[in-house]
C-alpha positions in Angstrom: 15.6 -9.3 22.1 13.1 -9.4 19.2 15.2 -7.6 16.5 17.5 -10.0 14.8 20.2 -8.8 12.4 20.2 -10.1 8.8 22.8 -12.7 9.6 21.1 -13.8 12.8 17.8 -14.2 11.0 19.4 -16.2 8.2 21.1 -18.5 10.6 17.8 -19.4 12.2 15.9 -19.9 8.9 18.8 -21.9 7.4 18.6 -24.3 10.4 14.8 -24.7 9.9 15.2 -25.3 6.2 17.9 -28.0 6.9 15.2 -30.1 8.6 12.8 -30.0 5.7 11.8 -33.2 3.8 9.0 -31.6 1.8 9.2 -30.8 -1.9 9.5 -27.2 -1.1 9.7 -25.2 2.1 9.4 -21.5 3.0 10.2 -19.9 6.3 9.2 -16.4 7.5 10.7 -14.8 10.6 9.6 -11.6 12.1 9.8 -9.7 15.3 9.1 -6.3 16.9 9.8 -4.1 19.9 7.0 -1.7 20.6 5.8 0.7 23.3 2.7 2.7 23.9 0.9 5.2 26.2 -2.8 5.9 26.4 -4.5 8.8 28.2 -8.1 9.8 28.7 -9.9 12.5 30.8 -6.6 14.4 30.9 -4.8 11.6 32.7 -2.6 8.7 31.6 -4.6 5.4 31.9 -2.2 2.8 30.6 1.4 2.4 29.3 3.3 -0.6 28.2 6.0 -2.3 26.0 6.1 -5.5 24.1 8.8 -7.7 22.5 7.8 -10.4 20.2 9.1 -12.8 17.5 7.5 -15.5 15.4 8.6 -18.1 12.9 6.2 -19.5 10.3 7.0 -22.6 8.3 5.1 -23.5 5.1 5.8 -26.9 3.6 4.4 -28.2 0.4 4.1 -31.6 -1.3 3.0 -31.0 -4.8 0.0 -28.7 -4.5 -0.6 -29.7 -0.9 0.5 -27.2 1.7 0.7 -27.0 5.5 1.7 -24.1 7.8 2.9 -24.1 11.4 4.1 -21.4 13.7 6.5 -21.2 16.7 8.1 -18.7 19.0 11.1 -20.8 20.2 14.1 -21.2 18.0 16.3 -23.9 19.5 17.1 -26.8 17.2 14.6 -29.1 18.7 11.8 -26.6 18.4 12.7 -25.7 14.8 12.7 -29.4 13.8 9.3 -29.8 15.6 7.6 -27.0 13.7 8.9 -28.2 10.4 7.6 -31.7 11.0 4.3 -30.2 12.0 4.0 -28.2 8.8 4.8 -31.3 6.8 2.2 -33.4 8.7 -0.4 -30.7 7.9 0.6 -30.6 4.3 0.1 -34.3 3.9 -3.4 -34.0 5.3 -4.4 -31.0 3.2 -6.3 -31.0 -0.1 -4.6 -29.9 -3.2 -4.9 -26.1 -4.0 -5.8 -25.3 -7.6 -4.1 -22.0 -7.2 -0.8 -23.2 -5.8 2.2 -21.3 -7.0 5.7 -22.7 -6.4 8.1 -20.6 -4.3 10.3 -18.1 -6.2 14.0 -18.5 -6.6 16.5 -15.7 -5.7 15.3 -12.2 -6.4 16.9 -8.8 -6.8 15.3 -6.8 -3.9 16.3 -3.3 -3.2 17.2 -2.3 0.4 14.4 -0.4 2.1 14.7 2.9 3.8 11.9 2.7 6.4 14.2 2.4 9.5 15.3 5.3 11.6 17.6 4.7 14.6 16.2 7.7 16.5 12.7 6.1 16.3 14.0 2.8 17.4 15.4 4.4 20.6 12.2 6.1 21.8 12.0 5.7 25.6 9.2 5.6 28.2 10.1 9.1 29.1 9.5 10.3 25.6 6.1 8.6 25.5 5.2 10.4 28.8 6.3 13.7 27.3 4.0 13.1 24.3 1.0 12.6 26.6 2.0 15.7 28.6 2.2 17.7 25.4 -1.5 17.0 24.9 -2.8 17.0 28.4 -1.3 20.2 29.8 -2.4 22.6 26.9 -5.9 20.9 26.9 -6.3 21.6 30.6 -5.3 25.2 30.1 -8.0 25.6 27.5 -10.9 23.9 29.3 -10.6 20.9 27.0 -10.4 17.2 27.8 -7.8 15.1 25.9 -8.0 11.4 25.0 -5.2 10.0 23.0 -2.9 7.1 22.1 0.8 7.0 21.1 2.6 3.9 19.9 6.1 3.4 18.5 7.7 0.3 17.1 10.9 -1.1 15.5 10.5 -4.4 13.6 12.2 -6.7 11.2 10.9 -9.2 8.6 12.8 -12.0 6.9 12.0 -14.9 4.6 13.9 -17.7 3.0 13.0 -20.8 1.0 14.4 -24.0 -0.3 14.7 -22.4 -3.8 17.4 -20.1 -2.5 15.4 -16.9 -2.0 16.3 -14.7 0.9 14.9 -11.3 1.9 15.3 -9.1 5.0 14.3 -5.7 6.2 14.0 -3.5 9.3 11.6 -0.6 9.8 10.4 1.8 12.4 7.3 3.8 12.9 5.1 5.8 15.2 1.3 6.5 15.3 -0.4 9.2 17.3 -4.1 10.1 17.6 -5.9 12.4 20.0 -9.5 13.6 20.4 -10.1 16.8 22.2 -13.6 17.5 23.7 -14.6 20.8 25.2 -15.7 20.5 28.9 -19.3 21.5 28.0 -19.5 18.6 25.5 -20.4 20.7 22.5 -17.1 20.9 20.7 -14.7 18.1 19.4 -11.4 18.2 17.6 -9.2 15.4 16.4 -5.8 14.8 14.8 -3.7 11.9 13.7 0.0 11.7 12.9 2.2 8.8 11.7 5.9 8.8 10.7 8.9 6.5 10.3 11.2 9.3 11.6 10.4 10.6 15.1 12.2 13.8 14.2 9.3 14.8 12.0 6.8 14.5 14.9 5.7 17.5 16.9 3.1 16.3 19.5 2.5 19.8 20.9 1.6 21.3 17.5 -0.6 18.3 16.6 -2.5 18.6 19.9 -2.9 22.3 19.5 -4.6 21.7 16.1 -7.1 19.3 17.8 -7.6 21.8 20.7 -8.3 24.6 18.3 -10.8 22.5 16.3 -12.6 21.6 19.5 -12.9 25.2 20.6 -14.0 26.3 17.2 -16.7 23.6 16.8 -18.7 24.5 20.0 -22.4 25.2 19.6 -22.6 24.0 16.0 -25.5 25.2 13.9 -27.6 23.0 11.7 -27.8 23.7 7.9 -29.8 21.9 5.3 -28.3 18.7 3.7 -27.7 18.9 0.0 -24.8 19.3 -2.5 -22.0 21.6 -1.4 -18.6 22.6 -2.3 -16.3 21.0 0.2 -12.7 21.3 1.3 -11.6 17.8 2.4 -8.6 17.5 4.7 -6.6 14.3 4.0 -8.2 12.6 7.0 -11.6 13.3 5.5 -10.8 11.9 2.0 -8.4 9.0 2.8 -11.2 6.6 3.7 -13.0 7.1 0.4 -9.8 7.1 -1.6 -8.5 4.0 0.2 -11.6 2.1 -0.9 -11.0 3.2 -4.5 -7.3 2.2 -4.3 -8.3 -1.2 -3.0 -10.3 -1.8 -6.2 -7.0 -1.7 -8.2 -7.1 -5.5 -8.4 -7.0 -7.2 -11.8 -8.7 -10.4 -10.7 -11.8 -8.9 -9.1 -12.1 -6.6 -12.1 -11.7 -9.4 -14.7 -14.2 -11.5 -12.8 -16.8 -8.7 -12.9 -16.7 -8.0 -9.2 -15.5 -4.4 -8.9 -15.8 -0.9 -10.2 -12.7 -1.7 -12.4 -14.7 -4.3 -14.3 -15.4 -3.4 -17.9 -18.9 -4.0 -19.3 -18.7 -7.0 -21.5 -15.7 -8.4 -19.8 -12.1 -7.4 -18.9 -11.0 -4.4 -16.9 -10.6 -0.6 -17.3 -6.9 -0.3 -17.8 -6.5 2.5 -20.4 -9.8 4.1 -19.5 -10.2 7.6 -18.1 -12.2 7.4 -14.9 -11.4 10.7 -13.1 -10.2 14.3 -13.6 -7.0 14.4 -15.7 -5.2 16.2 -12.8 -5.4 13.0 -10.7 -2.1 11.1 -10.7 -1.6 8.2 -8.2 1.4 6.0 -7.8 3.2 3.9 -5.2 6.8 3.9 -4.3 8.3 1.8 -1.4 11.4 4.0 -1.4 9.6 7.4 -1.2 11.5 9.4 1.5 8.3 10.6 3.2 6.3 7.3 3.1 8.8 4.4 2.9 7.4 0.9 2.9 8.5 -2.7 2.3 10.3 -3.5 -0.9 9.1 -7.1 -1.2 5.9 -9.1 -0.9 5.1 -12.0 1.4 6.2 -14.3 -1.4 9.5 -12.5 -1.8 8.6 -10.7 -5.0 10.3 -7.3 -5.5 8.1 -4.2 -5.2 8.9 -1.3 -7.5 7.6 2.2 -8.0 4.4 1.9 -10.0 1.9 4.3 -11.6 -1.7 3.3 -11.0 -3.7 6.3 -12.3 -2.1 8.7 -14.7 -3.8 11.8 -16.1 -7.1 10.4 -14.7 -6.6 7.2 -16.7 -6.2 3.7 -15.2 -2.5 2.8 -15.9 -2.1 -0.5 -14.1 -4.0 -3.0 -12.0 -2.4 -5.4 -9.5 -1.9 -9.0 -10.6 -1.1 -11.8 -8.1 1.3 -14.5 -9.3 -1.6 -16.9 -9.9 -3.8 -14.5 -11.8 -0.9 -13.2 -13.9 -0.1 -16.8 -14.8 -3.7 -17.3 -15.8 -3.7 -14.2 -18.0 -0.2 -14.7 -19.4 1.1 -11.4 -18.1 3.8 -10.4 -15.6 2.7 -10.3 -11.9 2.4 -6.8 -10.3 2.3 -6.5 -6.5 -0.5 -4.5 -4.9 0.5 -1.0 -3.8 2.2 -0.8 -0.4 1.6 2.9 -0.1 -0.5 5.4 -2.1 0.9 8.7 -3.3 -1.6 11.1 -4.8 0.0 14.1 -6.4 -1.1 17.5 -5.2 -0.6 21.2 -5.8 0.8 24.2 -4.1 -2.3 25.5 -2.3 -2.3 25.4 1.5 -5.5 24.7 3.5 -5.7 28.5 4.2 -5.4 29.2 0.4 -8.3 26.8 -0.3 -10.5 28.4 2.3 -9.7 31.9 1.0 -10.7 30.9 -2.5 -14.1 29.5 -1.4 -17.2 31.8 -1.6 -19.5 29.3 0.0 -18.6 25.8 1.2 -17.9 23.3 4.0 -14.6 22.4 5.6 -14.5 18.7 6.7 -11.9 17.6 9.2 -12.6 13.9 9.2 -15.0 11.2 8.0 -15.7 7.9 9.8 -17.9 4.8 9.9 -17.6 4.6 6.1 -19.7 1.7 4.7 -20.2 0.2 1.2 -23.4 1.0 -0.6 -22.7 -0.2 -4.1 -19.3 -1.9 -5.0 -20.0 -1.5 -8.7 -20.1 2.3 -8.5 -17.9 2.7 -5.4 -20.8 4.4 -3.6 -20.2 4.8 0.1 -22.0 6.3 3.1 -20.5 7.7 6.3 -20.4 10.6 8.7 -18.4 13.7 9.3 -16.9 14.2 12.7 -14.6 16.3 15.0 -14.9 19.7 13.3 -17.2 20.6 10.4 -17.3 24.3 9.4 -19.3 26.6 7.1 -17.2 28.8 4.9 -18.4 32.1 3.5 -16.5 34.6 1.4 -13.2 33.0 2.1 -13.5 32.7 5.9 -14.7 30.1 8.3 -18.0 31.6 9.5 -19.2 29.1 12.1 -19.3 25.4 13.1 -22.1 23.3 11.7 -23.7 20.0 12.8 -22.3 16.9 11.3 -23.7 15.2 8.2 -24.2 11.8 6.8 -22.9 11.7 3.3 -23.5 9.4 0.2 -20.7 9.8 -2.2 -18.4 7.9 -4.6 -14.7 8.7 -4.8 -15.0 8.4 -8.6 -17.7 11.1 -8.7 -15.7 13.1 -6.1 -12.6 13.1 -8.3 -14.6 14.0 -11.4 -15.9 17.1 -9.4 -12.4 18.2 -8.5 -11.8 21.9 -8.3 -8.4 22.3 -6.7 -5.6 20.0 -5.5 -3.7 21.3 -2.5 -0.6 20.4 -0.7 0.2 16.7 0.2 0.0 15.5 3.8 1.2 12.1 5.1 -1.7 10.1 6.6 -1.8 6.4 7.4 1.4 5.8 5.5 0.2 7.5 2.4 0.5 11.0 0.9 -2.9 12.6 0.2 -3.5 16.2 -0.8 -6.0 18.7 0.5 -8.9 18.8 -2.0 -11.6 21.2 -3.0 -14.6 19.4 -4.5 -17.8 20.7 -5.9 -21.3 19.1 -5.5 -20.4 16.8 -2.6 -23.6 15.0 -1.4 -24.7 15.3 2.2 -27.8 13.3 2.7 -28.9 14.0 6.3 -27.9 15.6 9.6 -26.2 13.9 12.5 -26.6 15.0 16.1 -23.2 13.4 17.1 -20.5 16.0 18.0 
């Protein structure tokens, strides 16, 4: 039994705190039940389930801190792990960036738990695999996929009186479809908190169709093209941009958000004014945790508004150094979109390229957020509002900042990797060379 109730978790952590002799002590308790199924070559290869729970004790004397972990929660084990954390703290050097634990906080209850997801069974996982494998076989396509579901809890308590608790559920699905002749590849990913939103047959059918459509791809010259980016194609680049929303790295001159001459770019317009990005742990489609690992409440926050940097994240230490309020890093990313569907974007394109997915993205220049990577699993040439034929994959060299300044159209939002990202039509996207990979 890995999922403890709020009262059960508190009882365990209170007992651990009762053994503490340190100046301050913090206890984190978490656990999960998860299951998975994996298939390849149109056949299930592995399936399994896991139940796990872990308690972490962090003890501090002044600015000296030690941490110890245990997976047994009887009284003797709890006292042992607390003593071990205290021993390690006494041996540790002082941390110049030590921040004392927070006192009680007003933390909103999260909404990331769905009972239907928590009750997913092995039979359901087998049905997910069958929903990929059977239609793939019928179309002369080979499926390779992975499905995982989980229910988990997290709790923390400290000697200052703070207590936080939450439960959540989630599922992740990804499948690659390859045509039996090896010339076509399609791919799709899905993730949800609520299993009721997941349709494995429809998701697999999209990947099958992409595989069949991408057979015998033709080579076209690299260069700058108008592109339609599916969310799976843009999320990697955008994620790298969102990770630069850090005040400390900006203030220290280590990121794109650094301002020439010192400081950061809060208040500066960096992308098209139609770009609005925020985070919200209580968003119904992408719910997330409502508190940080330190127990600080996480609220809805605007990061980019009208193309202008609205906020940067401040750790408690850096906020203290700068004399401002701390602001937690975003736990999800929600980029506002428009009404256009993928089909609408294709119909409105006279000449361009549809990109299903990008991968192997690597940093070229952190100061300009320039990245390189490859397209994969379905890249298509568009002419006069229709997909004309598949094309060979490209290597690209592009910055999400330049990309969002070359924005033509924002489409409908799609959930991907716990975020909401819209379809996007971008002009002058830079493809630097061809790739022979399918």
